[in-house]
BAFI-3210 file (N, C-alpha, C; in Angstrom, 3 decimals, decimal comma, padded with zeros to 6 digits):
// residues 239
n [1|2|3|4|5|6|7|8|9|10|11|12|13|14|15|16|17|18|19|20|21|22|23|24|25|26|27|28|29|30|31|32|33|34|35|36|37|38|39|40|41|42|43|44|45|46|47|48|49|50|51|52|53|54|55|56|57|58|59|60|61|62|63|64|65|66|67|68|69|70|71|72|73|74|75|76|77|78|79|80|81|82|83|84|85|86|87|88|89|90|91|92|93|94|95|96|97|98|99|100|101|102|103|104|105|106|107|108|109|110|111|112|113|114|115|116|117|118|119|120|121|122|123|124|125|126|127|128|129|130|131|132|133|134|135|136|137|138|139|140|141|142|143|144|145|146|147|148|149|150|151|152|153|154|155|156|157|158|159|160|161|162|163|164|165|166|167|168|169|170|171|172|173|174|175|176|177|178|179|180|181|182|183|184|185|186|187|188|189|190|191|192|193|194|195|196|197|198|199|200|201|202|203|204|205|206|207|208|209|210|211|212|213|214|215|216|217|218|219|220|221|222|223|224|225|226|227|228|229|230|231|232|233|234|235|236|237|238|239]
n.u [163,090|162,619|164,496|162,772|160,365|161,591|162,521|160,329|158,650|160,083|159,228|156,463|155,432|153,401|152,979|152,541|152,014|152,775|155,215|157,171|158,252|159,769|159,114|158,106|155,498|153,763|154,091|152,258|150,081|149,310|149,061|146,987|144,700|144,418|143,648|140,906|139,882|140,390|143,214|143,070|141,201|142,347|144,209|144,505|143,357|144,658|147,153|146,048|145,374|147,849|149,191|148,068|147,790|151,180|152,679|153,132|152,741|151,434|149,063|148,319|147,188|145,203|141,516|139,604|137,169|137,708|139,434|137,431|135,835|137,517|137,978|135,864|133,929|136,072|135,286|134,688|135,344|136,410|138,487|140,177|139,909|142,075|144,328|144,663|144,834|147,721|149,192|149,205|150,420|152,714|154,124|154,008|155,601|157,664|158,359|157,685|159,254|158,636|156,131|153,250|152,247|151,177|147,887|145,480|147,468|148,592|150,074|150,769|150,575|152,460|154,780|154,805|155,371|157,801|158,758|159,026|159,577|161,590|163,077|163,561|164,681|161,713|158,741|156,232|152,634|150,738|147,036|147,035|150,465|150,110|148,480|150,490|152,219|150,996|150,508|152,130|154,349|157,544|160,127|160,684|162,345|162,603|163,016|161,624|159,043|156,842|156,887|155,687|153,041|151,991|151,749|150,098|147,812|147,240|147,970|148,075|145,349|142,126|140,374|140,455|143,226|145,718|147,028|148,738|150,353|151,880|155,125|155,603|155,034|155,845|157,491|155,287|153,182|150,526|149,585|147,709|144,975|141,972|140,296|137,673|135,326|136,226|134,394|132,269|131,937|129,128|126,623|127,074|124,814|121,513|122,631|123,559|125,714|125,989|123,725|125,020|127,019|125,973|124,597|126,605|127,958|125,589|125,766|128,713|127,954|127,413|126,455|123,563|120,066|119,256|116,783|115,974|117,496|119,044|118,957|119,820|121,823|123,201|123,996|125,953|127,730|128,498|129,281|131,598|132,797|133,098|130,878|129,150|127,207|124,830|122,579|120,577|121,330|123,510|126,965|129,710|133,273|135,287|137,413]
n.v [-067,697|-067,905|-070,349|-072,330|-072,571|-072,711|-075,365|-076,853|-076,551|-078,387|-079,998|-080,571|-079,038|-078,211|-080,126|-078,748|-078,529|-076,228|-075,284|-076,864|-075,802|-073,022|-071,078|-068,627|-067,772|-070,118|-069,817|-067,423|-068,909|-070,282|-068,090|-066,585|-068,584|-069,366|-067,190|-066,071|-069,137|-071,865|-073,724|-077,195|-077,442|-075,858|-077,212|-079,531|-078,151|-076,378|-078,165|-079,624|-077,358|-076,351|-078,331|-078,199|-075,700|-075,001|-072,568|-068,900|-067,857|-070,178|-070,035|-067,060|-067,298|-068,906|-069,307|-066,851|-067,707|-070,149|-070,522|-068,957|-071,532|-073,143|-072,495|-073,094|-073,581|-072,476|-070,130|-066,622|-065,290|-063,376|-063,484|-065,446|-063,451|-061,714|-063,279|-064,689|-062,479|-061,226|-063,285|-062,515|-059,950|-060,504|-062,929|-060,999|-058,977|-059,696|-060,144|-057,466|-055,418|-054,371|-056,127|-055,480|-053,949|-056,316|-057,265|-057,317|-058,322|-057,571|-056,280|-058,429|-060,640|-059,815|-059,452|-062,427|-063,747|-062,804|-063,368|-066,350|-067,207|-065,162|-065,034|-062,976|-060,891|-060,179|-060,701|-061,864|-061,291|-062,229|-063,170|-065,337|-065,479|-062,420|-062,398|-064,302|-062,978|-060,578|-061,722|-063,225|-061,265|-061,559|-061,666|-062,180|-063,251|-063,523|-066,060|-067,201|-067,460|-069,662|-071,584|-069,293|-068,971|-071,662|-071,906|-070,321|-071,032|-073,817|-073,832|-071,399|-070,538|-068,452|-067,863|-069,988|-070,630|-073,439|-073,536|-075,389|-077,081|-075,225|-074,558|-071,751|-071,269|-070,911|-068,546|-066,457|-063,852|-063,866|-066,339|-068,606|-067,430|-066,135|-065,284|-063,273|-063,521|-062,881|-060,666|-062,479|-063,396|-062,991|-066,337|-068,360|-069,558|-068,765|-066,669|-063,099|-064,149|-066,515|-067,088|-065,459|-067,290|-069,469|-068,680|-068,096|-070,401|-071,572|-070,426|-071,005|-073,228|-072,954|-070,769|-068,527|-067,733|-063,973|-063,805|-066,427|-066,127|-064,745|-061,673|-059,490|-061,520|-061,614|-058,720|-058,187|-059,607|-059,149|-056,643|-057,081|-058,200|-060,775|-061,758|-061,795|-059,696|-059,923|-058,876|-059,794|-062,459|-064,345|-064,832|-066,159|-064,422|-064,141|-063,866]
n.w [010,544|008,034|007,288|008,770|007,093|004,207|004,699|006,035|003,526|001,656|002,265|001,987|000,153|-002,583|-005,731|-008,614|-011,800|-013,494|-011,953|-012,556|-014,593|-016,156|-018,211|-019,680|-020,823|-020,390|-017,513|-017,750|-017,761|-016,297|-014,373|-015,002|-015,330|-012,626|-011,477|-008,984|-009,364|-007,629|-007,381|-007,821|-009,320|-011,824|-012,594|-014,003|-016,411|-017,106|-018,165|-020,411|-021,747|-022,008|-023,629|-025,819|-026,832|-027,016|-027,351|-027,077|-029,536|-031,058|-029,266|-029,906|-032,213|-033,198|-033,904|-032,109|-030,855|-030,494|-028,459|-026,084|-026,293|-025,082|-022,731|-021,382|-018,282|-016,436|-015,539|-015,338|-017,981|-019,532|-019,240|-020,559|-022,668|-022,599|-022,123|-024,775|-026,240|-024,917|-025,691|-028,375|-028,375|-027,085|-029,073|-031,200|-030,681|-028,868|-025,491|-023,031|-020,886|-019,280|-017,649|-017,159|-019,358|-020,926|-022,237|-019,287|-017,594|-014,371|-011,412|-009,400|-010,895|-013,174|-011,306|-010,329|-013,317|-013,270|-011,034|-011,601|-013,723|-015,072|-013,502|-011,271|-009,119|-007,083|-004,735|-005,414|-004,254|-003,373|-002,312|-000,522|000,160|001,010|003,360|004,921|005,705|007,035|009,205|010,643|010,285|009,425|007,591|003,955|001,185|-002,733|-002,686|-001,206|-002,356|-003,685|-001,126|000,790|-000,529|-000,575|002,590|002,931|001,726|002,502|005,169|007,107|006,726|005,607|008,186|010,193|011,100|010,939|013,410|014,639|013,336|011,660|010,518|011,407|013,877|016,272|016,193|015,480|016,081|015,889|016,359|017,533|016,919|016,002|012,783|011,528|008,772|005,613|003,025|001,285|-002,236|-003,756|-003,822|-006,816|-007,957|-009,536|-010,075|-012,124|-012,907|-013,347|-015,469|-017,378|-017,709|-018,841|-020,807|-022,362|-022,916|-024,401|-026,992|-027,745|-028,391|-031,006|-033,232|-032,479|-032,067|-031,382|-029,669|-029,115|-026,683|-023,091|-023,015|-021,510|-020,689|-022,684|-024,078|-021,747|-022,162|-024,977|-024,694|-023,341|-025,234|-025,733|-027,093|-030,270|-032,326|-034,682|-037,176|-035,432|-034,451|-032,424|-031,686|-031,496|-031,256|-034,035|-034,937]
ca.u [161,419|162,879|164,758|161,901|159,311|161,766|162,296|158,902|158,034|160,567|158,629|155,084|155,042|152,469|153,837|151,841|152,635|153,685|156,623|158,201|158,587|160,264|158,905|157,204|153,846|153,402|153,904|151,526|148,830|148,901|148,653|145,343|143,936|144,272|142,683|139,396|139,756|141,283|144,310|142,950|140,365|143,221|145,731|143,916|142,852|146,276|147,477|145,173|145,506|149,607|149,392|146,866|148,740|152,496|153,273|152,310|152,691|150,486|147,501|148,009|147,315|143,805|140,415|139,327|135,683|138,242|140,056|136,905|135,225|138,516|137,834|134,160|133,958|136,938|134,870|135,500|135,641|137,413|140,081|140,496|140,324|142,931|145,086|145,019|145,748|148,702|150,196|149,273|151,439|154,319|154,168|154,374|156,687|158,609|158,017|157,791|160,575|157,645|154,952|152,068|151,883|150,321|147,017|145,162|148,442|148,422|151,219|151,097|151,063|153,568|155,606|154,771|156,029|159,001|159,740|159,177|160,331|163,240|164,297|163,826|164,035|160,616|158,407|154,711|151,970|148,834|146,525|148,088|151,489|150,152|147,996|151,049|153,147|150,669|150,193|153,960|155,490|158,529|160,346|161,261|162,478|161,950|162,920|160,378|157,474|156,000|156,665|154,681|151,820|151,260|151,365|148,812|146,709|147,056|147,886|147,701|144,123|141,616|139,638|140,893|144,273|146,262|148,835|149,644|150,756|152,371|156,584|156,293|154,182|156,749|157,502|154,309|152,322|149,285|149,191|145,941|144,226|140,470|139,581|136,586|135,306|135,970|133,272|132,266|131,377|127,662|126,643|126,673|123,670|120,405|123,205|123,795|127,116|125,554|122,947|126,233|127,874|124,532|124,197|128,077|127,968|124,777|126,551|129,843|127,712|126,617|125,514|121,881|119,045|119,243|115,115|116,008|118,398|118,751|118,986|120,637|123,443|123,954|124,170|127,025|128,599|128,760|130,243|133,149|133,471|132,717|130,200|129,173|125,132|124,671|121,213|119,781|122,177|124,746|128,347|131,202|134,408|135,780|139,071]
ca.v [-068,231|-068,470|-071,498|-073,154|-072,303|-073,603|-076,718|-077,248|-076,831|-079,381|-082,225|-080,617|-078,536|-079,030|-080,810|-078,825|-078,801|-074,974|-075,244|-077,615|-074,917|-071,704|-070,630|-067,243|-068,010|-071,495|-069,273|-066,685|-069,440|-070,600|-067,464|-066,493|-069,352|-069,023|-065,425|-066,491|-070,525|-072,878|-074,893|-078,289|-077,614|-075,513|-078,428|-080,521|-077,600|-076,214|-079,325|-079,231|-076,006|-076,163|-079,597|-077,823|-074,539|-074,888|-071,768|-067,866|-068,155|-070,887|-069,631|-066,314|-068,023|-069,795|-067,969|-066,318|-068,178|-071,722|-069,801|-068,914|-072,779|-074,269|-071,930|-072,546|-073,916|-071,965|-068,620|-065,376|-065,895|-062,303|-064,275|-065,898|-062,707|-061,187|-064,258|-064,326|-060,787|-060,866|-063,998|-061,914|-059,105|-061,734|-063,215|-060,264|-057,809|-060,641|-059,857|-056,198|-054,968|-054,057|-057,043|-054,818|-053,464|-057,179|-057,635|-058,494|-058,814|-056,571|-056,262|-059,488|-061,107|-059,620|-059,788|-063,762|-064,229|-061,944|-063,948|-067,653|-067,291|-064,464|-065,379|-061,467|-061,050|-059,935|-061,289|-061,768|-060,671|-062,720|-063,229|-066,358|-064,215|-061,132|-063,269|-064,962|-061,745|-060,130|-062,599|-063,875|-059,893|-062,121|-061,115|-063,382|-062,973|-064,084|-067,175|-068,173|-067,230|-070,700|-071,779|-069,119|-069,620|-072,870|-072,313|-069,584|-071,970|-074,992|-074,330|-070,049|-070,117|-067,431|-067,803|-070,611|-071,206|-074,417|-072,801|-076,707|-077,604|-074,629|-074,415|-070,766|-070,426|-070,732|-067,216|-065,924|-062,704|-064,417|-068,080|-069,243|-066,083|-066,669|-064,344|-062,616|-063,832|-061,425|-060,808|-063,396|-062,749|-064,025|-067,308|-068,632|-070,566|-068,174|-065,138|-062,895|-064,782|-068,068|-066,441|-065,262|-068,542|-070,016|-067,989|-068,205|-072,013|-072,055|-069,607|-071,511|-074,701|-072,323|-069,375|-068,596|-066,355|-063,088|-063,558|-067,342|-066,014|-063,967|-060,505|-058,974|-061,556|-061,379|-057,709|-057,909|-060,468|-058,233|-055,531|-057,514|-058,783|-062,391|-062,701|-060,831|-059,595|-059,212|-059,438|-060,536|-063,537|-064,236|-065,932|-065,919|-063,664|-064,989|-063,081]
ca.w [010,076|006,753|007,079|009,265|006,379|003,473|005,097|005,539|001,780|000,697|002,601|002,083|-000,692|-003,288|-006,727|-009,361|-013,303|-013,931|-011,187|-013,286|-015,746|-016,555|-019,791|-019,391|-021,113|-019,055|-015,894|-017,691|-018,401|-015,045|-013,289|-015,642|-014,637|-010,951|-011,131|-009,107|-009,252|-007,502|-008,253|-007,795|-010,905|-012,826|-012,640|-015,175|-017,528|-017,571|-018,495|-021,362|-022,401|-022,767|-024,632|-026,930|-027,289|-025,995|-027,252|-027,035|-031,233|-030,852|-028,822|-030,734|-034,312|-033,246|-033,119|-030,406|-030,418|-030,102|-027,138|-025,569|-026,017|-024,075|-021,327|-020,781|-016,910|-015,792|-015,009|-015,938|-019,470|-019,918|-018,897|-021,878|-023,866|-021,985|-021,881|-026,155|-026,548|-024,210|-026,426|-029,465|-028,068|-026,980|-030,117|-032,219|-029,838|-027,750|-023,690|-023,077|-019,728|-018,432|-017,617|-016,775|-020,904|-021,760|-021,333|-018,198|-016,406|-013,408|-010,517|-009,389|-011,869|-013,719|-010,341|-010,429|-014,371|-013,307|-010,144|-011,716|-015,357|-015,390|-012,044|-010,871|-006,991|-006,526|-004,063|-005,658|-003,362|-003,846|-001,147|000,298|000,616|002,030|005,006|006,170|005,729|007,918|010,566|011,173|010,728|009,369|006,572|003,248|-000,047|-003,461|-002,731|-000,340|-002,773|-003,361|-000,079|001,301|-001,080|-000,157|003,791|002,974|001,032|003,052|006,984|007,445|005,666|006,043|009,250|011,680|011,068|011,348|014,234|015,055|011,931|011,224|011,002|012,033|015,165|017,274|016,565|015,089|016,910|015,704|016,948|018,076|016,653|014,513|012,426|011,031|007,449|004,609|002,371|000,297|-003,560|-003,543|-004,731|-008,283|-008,002|-009,252|-009,956|-013,087|-013,573|-013,610|-016,166|-018,348|-018,455|-019,504|-022,370|-023,365|-022,984|-025,724|-027,820|-027,688|-029,676|-032,230|-033,289|-031,615|-032,706|-030,062|-029,363|-028,011|-025,440|-022,520|-023,361|-020,604|-020,626|-024,127|-023,255|-020,947|-022,610|-025,876|-023,933|-022,633|-026,623|-025,278|-027,978|-031,422|-032,300|-036,145|-037,684|-034,590|-034,420|-031,484|-032,736|-030,814|-031,600|-035,157|-035,123]
c.u [161,572|163,561|163,853|160,715|160,170|162,041|160,674|158,168|158,685|160,017|156,825|154,953|154,539|153,044|152,372|152,478|153,370|155,221|157,417|158,821|158,769|160,134|157,651|155,600|153,396|153,219|152,718|149,781|148,332|148,441|147,374|144,642|143,769|143,501|140,944|139,216|140,786|142,505|144,052|142,098|141,364|143,713|145,373|143,624|144,067|146,950|147,084|145,304|146,973|150,077|148,677|147,826|149,918|153,182|152,739|151,837|151,669|148,746|147,492|147,632|146,031|142,798|140,320|137,959|136,448|139,109|138,943|136,058|136,067|138,468|136,446|134,626|134,934|136,233|135,098|136,002|136,648|138,693|140,961|141,025|141,754|144,306|145,765|145,809|147,133|149,625|149,834|150,522|152,950|154,502|154,638|155,909|157,570|157,912|158,741|158,799|159,484|156,180|153,627|151,548|151,371|149,047|145,921|146,278|148,363|149,842|151,551|151,411|152,126|155,037|155,608|155,544|157,602|160,028|160,359|159,539|161,170|163,490|164,211|163,887|163,351|159,699|156,907|153,919|150,680|148,467|147,096|149,687|151,115|149,564|149,034|151,866|153,038|150,823|151,360|154,850|156,552|159,051|161,342|161,364|161,770|161,839|161,805|159,325|156,394|155,391|155,438|153,376|151,588|151,640|150,324|147,722|146,273|147,127|147,334|146,538|142,928|141,078|140,312|142,142|144,958|147,975|149,621|150,337|151,635|154,024|156,720|155,606|154,773|157,244|156,575|153,586|151,245|148,906|148,193|144,968|143,341|140,441|138,223|136,660|135,622|134,685|133,282|131,513|129,927|127,352|126,350|125,667|122,539|121,382|123,097|124,772|126,671|124,757|123,697|126,683|126,762|124,564|125,682|127,760|127,170|124,998|127,910|129,382|126,955|125,937|124,054|120,504|118,892|117,583|115,297|117,033|118,073|119,226|120,047|121,810|123,964|124,596|125,584|128,024|129,093|129,641|131,373|133,598|133,168|131,588|130,065|127,503|125,316|123,794|120,420|120,616|123,298|125,525|129,302|131,960|134,782|137,338|139,807]
c.v [-068,557|-069,723|-072,544|-073,538|-073,105|-075,138|-077,370|-077,551|-077,838|-080,711|-081,715|-079,682|-079,014|-079,098|-080,058|-077,926|-077,558|-074,922|-075,701|-076,628|-073,456|-070,976|-069,502|-067,307|-069,235|-070,769|-068,125|-067,377|-069,822|-070,004|-066,628|-067,120|-069,581|-068,255|-066,572|-067,912|-071,146|-073,674|-076,052|-078,275|-076,683|-076,397|-079,021|-079,699|-076,887|-076,920|-079,297|-078,685|-075,578|-077,229|-078,970|-077,024|-074,073|-073,427|-070,127|-067,837|-068,999|-070,663|-068,229|-066,449|-068,505|-068,582|-067,911|-067,413|-069,894|-071,506|-070,130|-070,523|-073,586|-073,525|-072,148|-074,264|-073,716|-070,894|-067,481|-065,183|-064,598|-062,621|-064,544|-064,999|-062,332|-062,078|-064,319|-063,101|-060,713|-061,808|-063,248|-061,121|-059,366|-061,820|-062,238|-058,975|-058,365|-059,657|-058,546|-056,485|-055,222|-054,756|-056,276|-054,729|-054,655|-056,874|-058,044|-058,485|-057,558|-056,842|-057,623|-060,498|-060,946|-059,672|-061,784|-064,644|-063,563|-062,635|-065,855|-068,580|-066,733|-064,291|-063,928|-061,691|-060,285|-060,728|-061,084|-061,792|-061,313|-062,924|-064,059|-065,781|-063,274|-061,876|-063,215|-063,734|-061,032|-060,274|-062,413|-062,436|-060,563|-061,395|-062,045|-062,414|-063,735|-065,477|-068,284|-068,133|-068,392|-071,679|-070,709|-069,343|-070,662|-073,025|-071,253|-070,632|-073,104|-075,115|-072,804|-069,784|-068,995|-067,043|-068,317|-071,260|-072,299|-073,984|-074,440|-077,226|-076,883|-074,645|-073,155|-070,229|-070,393|-069,048|-066,186|-065,167|-063,391|-065,662|-068,010|-068,369|-066,633|-064,720|-063,883|-063,638|-062,466|-061,768|-061,481|-062,976|-063,840|-065,108|-067,123|-069,061|-069,374|-066,390|-064,694|-063,580|-066,128|-067,964|-066,448|-066,104|-069,262|-069,941|-067,768|-069,757|-072,191|-071,485|-070,273|-073,127|-074,428|-071,319|-069,499|-067,442|-065,781|-063,621|-065,466|-067,138|-065,090|-063,022|-059,683|-059,783|-061,805|-060,001|-057,215|-058,873|-059,945|-057,156|-055,838|-058,379|-060,220|-063,125|-061,410|-060,974|-058,938|-059,671|-060,299|-062,270|-063,554|-064,948|-065,392|-065,254|-064,745|-065,050|-063,626]
c.w [009,118|006,865|007,219|007,551|004,709|003,679|005,040|003,934|001,119|000,983|002,106|000,781|-002,175|-004,908|-007,837|-010,718|-013,610|-013,157|-011,417|-014,627|-015,664|-017,902|-019,076|-019,525|-020,650|-017,969|-016,239|-017,670|-016,855|-014,355|-013,730|-014,552|-013,456|-010,518|-010,364|-009,128|-008,711|-007,717|-008,602|-009,526|-011,618|-013,495|-014,168|-016,181|-018,179|-018,560|-020,107|-022,699|-023,174|-023,776|-026,170|-028,128|-026,635|-026,030|-027,558|-028,689|-031,169|-030,509|-029,754|-031,777|-034,107|-033,076|-032,035|-030,591|-029,963|-028,644|-026,158|-025,351|-025,223|-022,974|-020,582|-019,395|-015,784|-014,992|-015,377|-017,221|-019,885|-019,783|-020,237|-022,988|-023,718|-022,301|-023,713|-026,381|-026,283|-025,325|-028,126|-029,269|-028,235|-028,543|-031,565|-031,756|-028,998|-025,857|-023,378|-021,377|-018,524|-018,050|-017,887|-017,901|-021,212|-020,987|-020,220|-017,210|-015,605|-012,455|-010,066|-010,355|-012,779|-013,012|-010,849|-012,005|-013,678|-012,102|-010,732|-012,707|-015,599|-014,389|-011,545|-009,479|-006,632|-005,971|-004,219|-004,552|-003,904|-002,473|000,057|001,215|001,623|003,511|006,029|006,496|007,070|009,299|011,164|011,283|010,187|007,824|005,492|002,152|-000,963|-003,482|-002,237|-000,895|-002,530|-002,064|000,979|000,907|-000,711|001,401|004,273|002,796|001,624|004,639|007,519|006,601|006,781|007,634|010,384|011,524|011,936|012,033|014,121|014,174|011,221|011,486|011,162|013,172|016,372|017,522|015,767|016,112|016,903|015,977|017,498|017,745|015,785|014,109|011,908|009,402|006,669|004,089|001,675|-001,106|-002,879|-004,524|-006,002|-008,736|-008,582|-009,366|-011,265|-013,931|-014,021|-015,139|-017,519|-019,010|-018,978|-020,849|-023,337|-023,550|-024,207|-026,705|-028,493|-028,632|-030,533|-032,312|-032,818|-032,071|-031,333|-029,196|-028,415|-026,993|-024,501|-022,640|-022,771|-020,491|-021,973|-024,420|-023,258|-021,673|-024,224|-025,553|-023,326|-023,681|-026,477|-026,584|-028,967|-031,910|-033,933|-036,643|-036,741|-034,189|-033,649|-031,690|-031,299|-032,114|-032,849|-035,286|-034,537]
res [m|r|t|a|l|l|a|w|f|e|e|h|g|r|d|l|p|w|r|r|s|r|d|p|y|a|i|l|v|s|e|v|m|l|q|q|t|q|a|a|r|v|v|p|r|y|v|e|w|v|k|r|w|p|t|a|e|a|l|a|a|v|p|t|a|d|v|i|r|a|w|q|g|l|g|y|n|r|r|a|l|n|l|q|r|a|a|r|q|v|a|e|h|g|w|p|e|d|l|t|e|l|p|g|v|g|p|y|t|a|d|a|i|a|c|f|a|f|g|r|p|v|l|p|l|d|v|n|v|a|r|v|l|e|r|t|r|g|t|f|d|h|a|c|s|q|a|l|m|d|l|g|a|t|i|c|i|a|r|v|p|r|c|g|a|c|p|l|a|a|g|c|p|s|r|g|r|r|f|e|p|l|r|k|q|g|a|f|e|g|s|f|r|q|r|r|a|r|t|l|r|l|v|a|e|g|p|r|p|l|a|e|l|d|a|k|a|v|e|a|l|a|r|d|e|l|v|l|v|e|n|e|v|v|s|l|p|s|a]
***
């Protein structure tokens, strides 16, 4: 299975810009952006981001307000805060041996940085990789990481896998199966997430009187440290 997978990846692997780098900062940026956001949406934003802030030190030095503004449209804006906090920690102390010590970095992201940047023999288990492993019951090493991700993202997809195009189909015990849909996140349109995003977008344009904004959304944003409320005026954090 390993040989077939790597041969398929050689021909069909996605050309993603972060795959051309072994810089741990660049990998961190890509992995944080890819949390909850599809790769096609991330690519142009990633390129713009690393051009603007090419190092952890560069990101660490700018006001948080700039970071939040630059993140607009990617969603789940608290990721931007954690990314800058991680950059500040790296800028001051270097990369820790245990990467989960960095703000916002969980076991998967830590393994991805360890594998793709530092060359450690760990296999990062994102949802796509885990799906392929579960269905094929195959054994793969860290050298197969990107191939497994692409296979899960494009062929071994969640509900109706494209078994006819899969390089592992011949030996796959799940070949031809269909799968029940996983619980989907609620629609964005009309949701509280949309209210938060709209409110943050308004504040990103400039400080606003609290009375002009969605008070519940402001409260949630302030709790996540995405906005400051002082003297009934809402603004982005400046530090």
